[in-house]
TIRO-2110 file (N, C-alpha, C; in Angstrom, 1 decimal):
// TIRO-2110
-62.2, 23.1, -36.4, N, 1, A
-62.9, 23.3, -37.6, CA, 1, A
-64.4, 23.5, -37.3, C, 1, A
-65.0, 24.6, -37.7, N, 2, A
-66.5, 24.8, -37.4, CA, 2, A
-67.4, 23.8, -38.2, C, 2, A
-68.6, 23.6, -37.7, N, 3, A
-69.5, 22.7, -38.4, CA, 3, A
-70.2, 23.5, -39.5, C, 3, A
-70.5, 22.8, -40.6, N, 4, A
-71.3, 23.4, -41.7, CA, 4, A
-72.7, 23.3, -41.3, C, 4, A
-73.6, 24.0, -42.1, N, 5, A
-75.0, 24.1, -41.8, CA, 5, A
-75.6, 22.7, -41.8, C, 5, A
-75.2, 21.9, -42.8, N, 6, A
-75.8, 20.5, -42.9, CA, 6, A
-75.4, 19.7, -41.7, C, 6, A
-74.1, 19.8, -41.3, N, 7, A
-73.7, 19.0, -40.1, CA, 7, A
-74.4, 19.4, -38.9, C, 7, A
-74.7, 20.7, -38.7, N, 8, A
-75.4, 21.2, -37.5, CA, 8, A
-76.8, 20.7, -37.5, C, 8, A
-77.5, 20.7, -38.6, N, 9, A
-78.9, 20.2, -38.7, CA, 9, A
-78.9, 18.7, -38.4, C, 9, A
-78.0, 18.0, -38.9, N, 10, A
-77.9, 16.5, -38.7, CA, 10, A
-77.6, 16.3, -37.2, C, 10, A
-76.8, 17.1, -36.6, N, 11, A
-76.5, 16.9, -35.2, CA, 11, A
-77.7, 17.1, -34.3, C, 11, A
-78.4, 18.2, -34.5, N, 12, A
-79.6, 18.5, -33.7, CA, 12, A
-80.7, 17.5, -33.9, C, 12, A
-80.9, 17.0, -35.1, N, 13, A
-81.9, 15.9, -35.4, CA, 13, A
-81.5, 14.6, -34.7, C, 13, A
-80.3, 14.3, -34.6, N, 14, A
-79.8, 13.1, -33.9, CA, 14, A
-80.0, 13.2, -32.4, C, 14, A
-80.2, 14.5, -31.9, N, 15, A
-80.3, 14.7, -30.4, CA, 15, A
-81.7, 15.1, -30.0, C, 15, A
-82.7, 14.6, -30.7, N, 16, A
-84.1, 14.7, -30.3, CA, 16, A
-84.9, 15.9, -30.8, C, 16, A
-84.3, 16.7, -31.6, N, 17, A
-85.0, 17.8, -32.2, CA, 17, A
-85.8, 17.3, -33.5, C, 17, A
-86.9, 18.0, -33.8, N, 18, A
-87.7, 17.6, -34.9, CA, 18, A
-87.8, 18.8, -35.9, C, 18, A
-87.6, 18.5, -37.2, N, 19, A
-87.7, 19.6, -38.2, CA, 19, A
-89.2, 19.7, -38.5, C, 19, A
-89.8, 20.9, -38.2, N, 20, A
-91.2, 21.0, -38.5, CA, 20, A
-91.5, 21.6, -39.9, C, 20, A
-90.5, 22.4, -40.4, N, 21, A
-90.7, 22.8, -41.8, CA, 21, A
-89.3, 23.4, -42.3, C, 21, A
-89.2, 23.6, -43.6, N, 22, A
-88.0, 24.1, -44.2, CA, 22, A
-88.4, 25.0, -45.4, C, 22, A
-87.9, 26.2, -45.4, N, 23, A
-88.1, 27.0, -46.6, CA, 23, A
-86.8, 27.5, -47.1, C, 23, A
-86.4, 27.0, -48.2, N, 24, A
-85.0, 27.3, -48.7, CA, 24, A
-84.0, 26.7, -47.8, C, 24, A
-83.1, 27.6, -47.3, N, 25, A
-82.0, 27.2, -46.4, CA, 25, A
-82.4, 27.3, -44.9, C, 25, A
-83.6, 27.8, -44.7, N, 26, A
-84.1, 28.0, -43.3, CA, 26, A
-84.8, 26.8, -42.7, C, 26, A
-84.3, 26.3, -41.7, N, 27, A
-84.8, 25.1, -41.0, CA, 27, A
-85.5, 25.5, -39.7, C, 27, A
-86.8, 25.1, -39.6, N, 28, A
-87.5, 25.4, -38.3, CA, 28, A
-87.6, 24.1, -37.5, C, 28, A
-87.0, 24.1, -36.3, N, 29, A
-86.9, 23.0, -35.5, CA, 29, A
-87.6, 23.2, -34.2, C, 29, A
-88.0, 22.1, -33.5, N, 30, A
-88.6, 22.2, -32.2, CA, 30, A
-88.2, 20.9, -31.4, C, 30, A
-88.3, 21.1, -30.1, N, 31, A
-88.0, 20.0, -29.2, CA, 31, A
-89.0, 20.0, -28.1, C, 31, A
-89.7, 18.9, -27.9, N, 32, A
-90.7, 18.9, -26.8, CA, 32, A
-90.0, 18.3, -25.6, C, 32, A
-90.1, 19.0, -24.4, N, 33, A
-89.5, 18.6, -23.2, CA, 33, A
-90.7, 18.5, -22.2, C, 33, A
-90.7, 17.4, -21.5, N, 34, A
-91.7, 17.1, -20.5, CA, 34, A
-91.1, 17.2, -19.1, C, 34, A
-91.6, 18.1, -18.3, N, 35, A
-91.1, 18.2, -16.9, CA, 35, A
-92.2, 17.9, -15.9, C, 35, A
-91.8, 17.1, -14.9, N, 36, A
-92.8, 16.8, -13.9, CA, 36, A
-92.9, 18.0, -12.9, C, 36, A
-94.1, 18.4, -12.6, N, 37, A
-94.2, 19.6, -11.7, CA, 37, A
-94.6, 19.1, -10.3, C, 37, A
-94.6, 17.8, -10.1, N, 38, A
-94.8, 17.2, -8.8, CA, 38, A
-93.7, 16.4, -8.3, C, 38, A
-93.5, 16.4, -7.0, N, 39, A
-92.4, 15.5, -6.5, CA, 39, A
-93.1, 14.3, -5.9, C, 39, A
-92.9, 13.1, -6.6, N, 40, A
-93.5, 11.9, -6.2, CA, 40, A
-92.6, 11.1, -5.3, C, 40, A
-91.5, 11.6, -4.9, N, 41, A
-90.6, 10.8, -4.0, CA, 41, A
-91.2, 10.5, -2.7, C, 41, A
-92.2, 11.3, -2.2, N, 42, A
-92.7, 11.1, -0.9, CA, 42, A
-93.9, 10.1, -0.9, C, 42, A
-94.4, 9.7, -2.1, N, 43, A
-95.4, 8.7, -2.2, CA, 43, A
-94.9, 7.3, -1.9, C, 43, A
-95.7, 6.6, -1.2, N, 44, A
-95.4, 5.2, -0.8, CA, 44, A
-96.4, 4.3, -1.3, C, 44, A
END
């Protein structure tokens, strides 16, 4: 059984996404991801 729109929004919000705005039925979401661009494993 496919997810409804409400269930999908609830699922992504539980998984770290943030709703930045909503206009009518359109939800605008974002997720910030931080990636390390340096390899610190060689540091002692």
